[in-house]
C-alpha positions in Angstrom: 35.1 -13.4 39.4 31.3 -13.3 39.7 29.1 -12.4 36.7 25.4 -11.7 37.4 23.3 -12.1 34.3 19.9 -10.4 34.4 17.3 -11.8 32.0 14.5 -9.9 30.4 12.0 -11.5 32.8 13.8 -10.0 35.8 15.4 -13.3 36.7 19.1 -13.5 37.2 21.8 -16.2 37.0 25.3 -16.2 38.3 28.3 -17.4 36.5 31.6 -17.7 38.3 35.1 -18.0 36.7 38.6 -18.0 38.0 39.9 -16.7 34.6 38.9 -14.0 32.3 35.8 -15.0 30.3 34.0 -13.7 27.2 30.3 -12.9 27.2 29.9 -15.7 24.6 31.3 -18.1 27.1 29.0 -16.9 29.8 26.0 -17.3 27.5 27.2 -20.8 26.6 27.4 -21.8 30.2 23.8 -20.7 30.6 22.7 -22.5 27.5 21.6 -19.3 25.8 22.1 -19.0 22.1 24.2 -15.8 21.6 22.2 -15.0 18.4 19.0 -14.5 20.5 20.2 -11.8 22.9 22.0 -8.5 23.2 24.3 -8.0 26.2 24.0 -4.7 27.9 26.5 -3.2 30.4 25.1 -0.1 32.0 23.4 1.6 29.1 25.8 0.3 26.5 25.4 -2.8 24.2 28.6 -4.7 24.3 29.9 -7.3 21.8 29.7 -10.9 22.8 33.5 -11.1 22.2 34.1 -8.7 25.1 36.3 -10.2 27.9 35.1 -9.9 31.5 37.9 -9.4 34.0 36.0 -8.3 37.1 32.8 -8.9 38.9 30.0 -7.3 36.8 26.3 -7.4 36.1 25.1 -7.6 32.5 21.6 -7.5 31.3 20.3 -9.6 28.4 17.7 -8.2 26.0 16.0 -10.8 23.8 16.2 -10.0 20.1 13.1 -10.7 18.0 13.1 -11.2 14.3 10.6 -12.2 11.7 8.2 -10.7 9.3 
């Protein structure tokens, strides 16, 4: 399957997998710390534990914190 990951800057990356894969595993392959982004599918924020079984496009939104 083919997972297109769209970053906040408008750039995109492709991750391919022959087996089901979690969003956390996709982020790991892209060297993105899961604590720094939200994964969005359509208009829904999805947990990083979600398993991907088909070709999809997910958008990453950078999470800012501080005070």
